[in-house]
N, C-alpha and C positions, 0 to 999 in steps of 0.2 A: 239637460236633465232628462234621463231616460228612466221610465218607470217599468217595473217588471209586470208583464201581462200575466194574469192568472185566470184560470177557468174556475168560476165560482161553483159550478156543478161538481167539479172534481174535489174542490175544497170541502164542500158540504158533505159529499159522500165519504170522504176520508174521515171527517169528524164523526159522522154517524157510525162508520165502521169501527173507529177507535172506542166509541162509547159502548157499542155492542160487545166488543172484545173485553172491555173492562167489566161489564155486567156478567159476561160468561165466566171470567176468572173468579169473580165473587161467588157465583153459583157453584163453581167447581170446588172452591174452598169450603163452602157451607154444606153442600150436599154430596159431593163426589167422594167415592171410595174406590180404591183400586180393585181390580179383579181378585187379587190375592186376598185382600181384606174381606171381600164378599164371600169368597170360598171358605175362608177360615171361620167366619161367623156361621155359615151354613153347616160346616162340619161340627162345630161346637153345639149347635142346636140339635143336630141329629144324634150326637153322642149323649146329650142330656135326655132326649126323648127315649133313646134306647135304654139308658140307665133306669129311667122311671118305669119303663115297660118291663124290664127284667125284675124289678122289685114289686111289681103289682101282685096283689093277692088274688087268687082264684076263688070266686064265690061258688060253693057247691051245694 
């Protein structure tokens, strides 16, 4: 009967690495947006601000 020799440190590190990757994937799904999405939102905000500024009344 031969048993497989395992390095407990490697197993522990692999488990921790997998847990960190799982947490990172959850964070990406929750908080992550692509660069294109961020640029689109920023452009929409600029357009809305410009629209409001164009319709602002001048107090004289």
